[in-house]
C-alpha positions as CSV (number, residue, x, y, z in Angstrom):
1,X,56.9,-17.3,-57.6
2,X,54.7,-20.4,-57.7
3,X,56.2,-21.6,-54.5
4,X,55.4,-18.3,-52.8
5,X,51.8,-18.4,-54.0
6,X,51.5,-22.0,-52.7
7,X,52.8,-20.9,-49.3
8,X,50.4,-17.9,-49.2
9,X,47.5,-20.2,-50.2
10,X,48.4,-22.7,-47.5
11,X,48.8,-19.9,-45.0
12,X,45.4,-18.5,-45.9
13,X,43.7,-21.9,-45.7
14,X,45.4,-22.4,-42.3
15,X,44.1,-19.1,-41.0
16,X,40.6,-19.7,-42.5
17,X,40.5,-23.1,-40.8
18,X,41.6,-21.6,-37.6
19,X,38.7,-19.1,-37.8
20,X,36.2,-21.8,-38.7
21,X,37.4,-24.1,-36.0
22,X,37.7,-21.4,-33.4
23,X,36.1,-22.0,-30.0
24,X,32.6,-20.8,-29.4
25,X,31.8,-19.5,-25.9
26,X,28.2,-19.7,-24.6
27,X,27.8,-17.5,-21.6
28,X,24.8,-17.9,-19.3
29,X,24.0,-15.2,-16.7
30,X,21.1,-13.6,-14.8
31,X,20.0,-10.0,-14.2
32,X,20.7,-9.1,-10.5
33,X,23.3,-11.8,-10.0
34,X,26.3,-10.1,-8.3
35,X,28.7,-12.9,-9.4
36,X,27.6,-12.4,-13.0
37,X,28.2,-8.7,-12.6
38,X,31.7,-9.5,-11.4
39,X,32.4,-11.6,-14.4
40,X,31.0,-9.0,-16.8
41,X,33.3,-6.3,-15.2
42,X,36.3,-8.6,-16.0
43,X,35.1,-9.1,-19.6
44,X,34.8,-5.3,-20.0
45,X,38.1,-4.5,-18.3
46,X,40.1,-7.0,-20.4
47,X,38.2,-6.7,-23.7
48,X,37.3,-10.4,-23.6
49,X,34.3,-10.0,-25.8
50,X,36.4,-8.3,-28.4
51,X,38.9,-11.1,-28.5
52,X,36.6,-14.2,-28.1
53,X,33.4,-15.2,-29.9
54,X,31.1,-15.1,-26.9
55,X,27.3,-15.6,-27.2
56,X,25.5,-14.3,-24.1
57,X,22.2,-15.7,-22.7
58,X,20.2,-14.0,-19.9
59,X,18.2,-16.8,-18.3
60,X,16.2,-15.2,-15.5
61,X,13.9,-13.1,-17.6
62,X,14.1,-15.1,-20.9
63,X,12.7,-18.6,-20.7
64,X,13.9,-19.4,-24.2
65,X,17.5,-18.9,-23.1
66,X,16.9,-21.1,-20.1
67,X,15.7,-23.8,-22.5
68,X,18.9,-23.3,-24.6
69,X,20.9,-23.9,-21.5
70,X,19.0,-27.1,-20.6
71,X,19.5,-28.4,-24.2
72,X,23.2,-27.8,-24.1
73,X,23.6,-29.3,-20.6
74,X,21.8,-32.4,-21.9
75,X,24.6,-32.8,-24.5
76,X,27.1,-33.4,-21.7
77,X,24.7,-35.1,-19.2
78,X,25.1,-32.3,-16.7
79,X,21.8,-31.7,-14.7
80,X,20.8,-28.1,-14.4
81,X,20.5,-28.6,-10.7
82,X,24.2,-29.2,-10.5
83,X,25.0,-25.8,-12.0
84,X,24.8,-22.2,-11.1
85,X,25.3,-18.9,-12.9
86,X,27.5,-17.4,-14.3
87,X,28.1,-20.5,-16.5
88,X,30.4,-20.7,-19.6
89,X,30.2,-23.6,-22.0
90,X,33.2,-23.8,-24.4
91,X,32.3,-25.4,-27.7
92,X,34.8,-26.9,-30.2
93,X,33.9,-28.3,-33.5
94,X,30.2,-28.2,-32.5
95,X,30.8,-30.2,-29.3
96,X,30.8,-28.8,-25.8
97,X,34.3,-29.6,-24.4
98,X,34.4,-27.5,-21.2
99,X,32.0,-26.2,-18.6
100,X,33.1,-23.4,-16.3
101,X,30.9,-22.6,-13.3
102,X,31.2,-19.4,-11.4
103,X,33.4,-16.3,-11.8
104,X,36.5,-17.8,-10.5
105,X,36.6,-20.7,-13.1
106,X,35.6,-18.4,-15.9
107,X,38.2,-15.7,-15.1
108,X,41.0,-18.3,-14.5
109,X,40.2,-19.9,-17.9
110,X,40.8,-16.7,-19.7
111,X,43.8,-15.7,-17.5
112,X,45.6,-19.1,-17.8
113,X,44.4,-20.3,-21.1
114,X,42.9,-23.6,-22.3
115,X,45.1,-25.7,-19.9
116,X,42.5,-24.9,-17.2
117,X,39.7,-25.8,-19.6
118,X,41.2,-29.2,-20.1
119,X,41.4,-29.7,-16.4
120,X,37.8,-28.6,-15.7
121,X,36.4,-30.8,-18.5
122,X,35.2,-33.4,-15.9
123,X,31.6,-32.7,-15.6
124,X,31.1,-35.4,-13.0
125,X,33.2,-33.4,-10.5
126,X,31.8,-30.0,-11.3
127,X,30.8,-28.0,-8.1
128,X,27.1,-28.3,-7.5
129,X,24.7,-25.6,-6.4
130,X,24.7,-27.1,-3.0
131,X,28.5,-27.2,-2.8
132,X,30.1,-24.3,-4.5
133,X,26.9,-22.3,-4.4
134,X,26.8,-21.9,-0.6
135,X,28.0,-18.4,-1.0
136,X,26.1,-17.9,-4.2
137,X,23.3,-15.3,-4.5
138,X,21.0,-18.1,-5.6
139,X,21.6,-20.3,-2.5
140,X,18.4,-20.7,-0.5
141,X,20.4,-20.7,2.7
142,X,21.8,-17.3,2.0
143,X,18.3,-15.8,1.4
144,X,17.0,-17.6,4.6
145,X,19.9,-16.0,6.5
146,X,18.6,-12.6,5.5
147,X,14.9,-13.5,5.9
148,X,15.0,-14.9,9.5
149,X,16.5,-11.9,11.3
150,X,14.3,-9.5,9.3
151,X,11.2,-11.5,10.2
152,X,12.3,-11.7,13.8
153,X,12.8,-7.9,13.9
154,X,9.4,-7.4,12.3
155,X,7.7,-9.8,14.7
156,X,8.6,-7.9,17.8
157,X,6.9,-4.6,16.7
158,X,5.0,-2.8,19.4
159,X,1.8,-2.7,17.3
160,X,1.4,-6.5,17.2
161,X,2.0,-6.8,20.9
162,X,-0.5,-4.1,21.7
163,X,-3.2,-5.6,19.5
164,X,-2.7,-9.1,20.9
165,X,-2.8,-7.9,24.5
166,X,-6.0,-6.0,23.9
167,X,-7.6,-9.0,22.3
168,X,-6.7,-11.4,25.0
169,X,-7.8,-8.9,27.7
170,X,-11.1,-8.5,26.0
171,X,-11.8,-12.3,25.5
172,X,-10.6,-13.2,29.0
173,X,-12.7,-10.5,30.7
174,X,-15.8,-11.5,28.8
175,X,-15.6,-15.3,28.7
176,X,-13.7,-15.9,31.9
177,X,-12.3,-19.0,30.1
178,X,-8.6,-19.5,29.6
179,X,-9.2,-22.2,26.9
180,X,-11.4,-19.9,25.0
181,X,-8.8,-17.2,25.3
182,X,-6.1,-19.4,23.9
183,X,-8.3,-20.6,21.1
184,X,-9.1,-17.0,20.2
185,X,-5.5,-15.9,20.3
186,X,-4.4,-18.9,18.0
187,X,-7.2,-18.1,15.5
188,X,-6.4,-14.4,15.5
189,X,-2.7,-15.2,14.8
190,X,-3.7,-17.6,12.1
191,X,-5.8,-14.9,10.5
192,X,-2.8,-12.5,10.6
193,X,-0.7,-15.2,9.0
194,X,-3.1,-15.9,6.1
195,X,-3.7,-12.2,5.5
196,X,0.0,-11.4,5.3
197,X,0.8,-14.4,3.3
198,X,-1.8,-13.6,0.7
199,X,-0.8,-9.9,0.7
200,X,2.8,-11.0,0.2
201,X,1.9,-12.9,-2.9
202,X,0.0,-9.9,-4.3
203,X,2.8,-7.5,-3.6
204,X,5.4,-9.9,-5.1
205,X,3.4,-10.1,-8.3
206,X,3.1,-6.4,-8.4
207,X,6.9,-5.9,-7.9
208,X,7.7,-8.6,-10.4
209,X,5.9,-6.6,-13.1
210,X,8.5,-3.9,-12.8
211,X,10.4,-3.3,-16.0
212,X,13.3,-1.6,-14.2
213,X,16.7,-3.2,-14.5
214,X,17.5,-5.4,-11.5
215,X,20.4,-3.2,-10.3
216,X,18.1,-0.1,-10.3
217,X,15.3,-2.1,-8.6
218,X,17.7,-3.3,-5.9
219,X,18.8,0.3,-5.4
220,X,15.2,1.3,-4.8
221,X,14.6,-1.6,-2.4
222,X,17.8,-0.8,-0.6
223,X,17.0,2.8,-0.2
224,X,13.5,1.9,1.1
225,X,15.2,-0.3,3.7
226,X,17.5,2.5,4.8
227,X,14.7,5.0,5.1
228,X,12.6,2.6,7.2
229,X,15.6,2.0,9.4
230,X,16.3,5.7,9.9
231,X,12.6,6.3,10.7
232,X,12.6,3.6,13.4
233,X,15.9,5.0,14.8
234,X,14.2,8.4,14.9
235,X,11.4,6.9,17.1
236,X,14.1,5.8,19.6
237,X,15.5,9.4,20.0
238,X,12.3,11.4,19.2
239,X,9.4,9.1,19.8
240,X,6.2,10.3,18.2
241,X,7.8,13.4,16.7
242,X,6.5,14.4,13.2
243,X,5.4,10.8,12.5
244,X,5.4,7.4,14.2
245,X,6.3,4.0,12.8
246,X,3.3,2.5,14.3
247,X,-0.5,2.4,13.7
248,X,-1.5,6.0,13.1
249,X,-3.3,7.6,16.2
250,X,-6.4,8.4,14.2
251,X,-6.8,4.7,13.3
252,X,-6.5,3.4,16.9
253,X,-10.0,4.1,18.2
254,X,-11.6,2.2,15.3
255,X,-9.2,-0.7,15.7
256,X,-9.9,-0.8,19.5
257,X,-13.6,-0.9,18.9
258,X,-13.2,-3.8,16.5
259,X,-11.1,-5.8,18.9
260,X,-13.2,-5.1,21.9
261,X,-16.3,-6.3,20.0
262,X,-14.9,-9.8,19.7
263,X,-17.0,-12.4,21.6
264,X,-15.8,-15.7,20.2
265,X,-12.8,-17.4,18.7
266,X,-14.4,-17.3,15.3
267,X,-15.0,-13.6,15.8
268,X,-11.3,-13.3,16.6
269,X,-10.4,-14.9,13.3
270,X,-12.6,-12.5,11.4
271,X,-11.3,-9.4,13.2
272,X,-7.7,-10.7,12.7
273,X,-8.2,-10.3,8.9
274,X,-9.5,-6.7,9.3
275,X,-6.8,-5.7,11.9
276,X,-4.0,-7.0,9.6
277,X,-4.8,-3.9,7.5
278,X,-4.4,-1.6,10.4
279,X,-1.0,-3.2,11.2
280,X,0.4,-2.5,7.7
281,X,1.9,1.0,8.5
282,X,3.7,-0.6,11.5
283,X,4.9,-3.9,10.1
284,X,4.9,-3.8,6.3
285,X,8.3,-2.2,5.9
286,X,10.6,-5.1,6.5
287,X,8.2,-7.4,4.7
288,X,8.2,-5.3,1.5
289,X,12.0,-5.1,1.5
290,X,12.1,-8.9,1.7
291,X,9.5,-9.2,-1.1
292,X,11.5,-6.7,-3.2
293,X,14.7,-8.7,-2.7
294,X,12.9,-11.9,-3.6
295,X,11.3,-10.4,-6.8
296,X,14.7,-9.0,-7.8
297,X,16.0,-12.6,-7.9
298,X,13.1,-14.0,-9.9
299,X,10.0,-12.8,-11.6
300,X,8.1,-16.0,-10.7
301,X,7.0,-17.1,-7.3
302,X,7.7,-20.9,-7.3
303,X,7.3,-23.3,-4.4
304,X,10.6,-22.2,-2.9
305,X,9.3,-18.6,-2.9
306,X,6.1,-19.7,-1.3
307,X,8.1,-21.4,1.3
308,X,10.0,-18.2,2.0
309,X,6.7,-16.3,2.5
310,X,5.3,-19.0,4.8
311,X,8.5,-19.1,6.9
312,X,8.5,-15.3,7.2
313,X,4.9,-15.2,8.4
314,X,5.3,-18.1,10.8
315,X,8.2,-16.2,12.4
316,X,6.0,-13.0,12.4
317,X,3.2,-14.6,14.4
318,X,5.4,-16.5,16.9
319,X,5.5,-13.7,19.5
320,X,1.7,-13.5,19.2
321,X,1.4,-17.2,19.9
322,X,3.8,-16.9,22.8
323,X,1.8,-14.0,24.4
324,X,-1.4,-16.1,23.8
325,X,-0.1,-19.1,25.8
326,X,1.6,-17.0,28.5
327,X,-1.7,-15.2,29.2
328,X,-4.0,-18.2,28.5
329,X,-2.1,-20.5,30.9
330,X,-1.8,-17.9,33.6
331,X,2.0,-17.8,33.5
332,X,1.8,-14.0,32.9
333,X,-0.8,-11.4,32.9
334,X,-1.9,-8.8,30.3
335,X,-0.8,-6.0,32.7
336,X,2.7,-7.3,33.2
337,X,3.3,-7.9,29.5
338,X,1.8,-4.4,28.7
339,X,4.3,-2.8,31.1
340,X,7.1,-4.8,29.5
341,X,6.1,-3.6,26.0
342,X,5.8,0.0,27.1
343,X,9.1,-0.1,28.8
344,X,10.9,-1.4,25.7
345,X,9.1,0.2,22.9
346,X,11.9,2.6,22.1
347,X,14.5,-0.1,22.2
348,X,12.4,-2.2,19.8
349,X,12.3,0.7,17.4
350,X,16.1,1.1,17.7
351,X,16.8,-2.6,17.1
352,X,14.5,-2.8,14.1
353,X,16.0,0.4,12.7
354,X,19.6,-0.9,12.9
355,X,18.5,-4.2,11.3
356,X,16.8,-2.4,8.4
357,X,19.8,-0.1,7.9
358,X,22.1,-3.1,7.7
359,X,19.7,-4.9,5.3
360,X,19.4,-1.8,3.1
361,X,23.1,-1.3,2.8
362,X,23.6,-5.0,2.1
363,X,21.1,-5.0,-0.7
364,X,22.8,-2.0,-2.4
365,X,26.3,-3.4,-1.8
366,X,25.3,-6.7,-3.4
367,X,24.9,-5.0,-6.7
368,X,28.7,-4.3,-6.8
369,X,30.3,-7.1,-4.8
């Protein structure tokens, strides 16, 4: 009897010790991260959180959780710049033994057991954000790959072409000076750049205040992109019917009077700021979608985010600058460029429409894949 009690006591102590010494799993993720969503689906399908002691930390919207991550990474001398989410830190006896970066490592760990964990416990050879993160949602290059074609599509809108041609025609006819014409075109483009850049910051901050879940927010942005795409495609087949994805007709006389009143390069700069408001119905759609996608990834506009906005708007004004130098140097005329614009207006709408459709579908699909 005593022997049985001893065995039971030892067994109980063994089980208790096993519980006390059980691994702790610290899981760091971010709202709107498709790779995190993939990992979460695996957890739910395989009841991982019911089996393992997992503490979850959302770091994009909770600075205190980001600080916890930094503190834990400091224990293993792993810079935060060399990690990405999702990230799992496995702790044994109050010491971090294993770091798992990305859904593949995390899923394989639970599929194959701790043997994988022992193999990945080499923090010096962990994949970095620059290496394994090339396909990550957080990779700057991935976002730039979306931003550049969107900005290019936005930059060739017929409204911007028409406005620039009208301005150059006005300055050239009044001043008879090609240098003055070029200077006016450059300052006008600079005004558009500054106006759109500042408006972008304002819109981003407004979008970042949204309390909607990132997945829902992405759905909204994706649907907006699809609607804008369909509206532009409509203008290819039924140009001007019901509505037009350009400056409203009732606004055009006022805009033309403003532009035709320009007498100097400084005046062109001032009018550029005002005209940027008239261009919003024509060119704001793709910009808002990009801003929405950016705000879905982060609720703070850091230096990288500022760089994104600057790059977008530099691309946006490139055709304006090209038209300025073509007309200003005499390599082309306002009349020739106007005919070219009018001939291809519908095709421009079609191209922008297809681009926005693809972007909208991509944003929605990124929630699930």
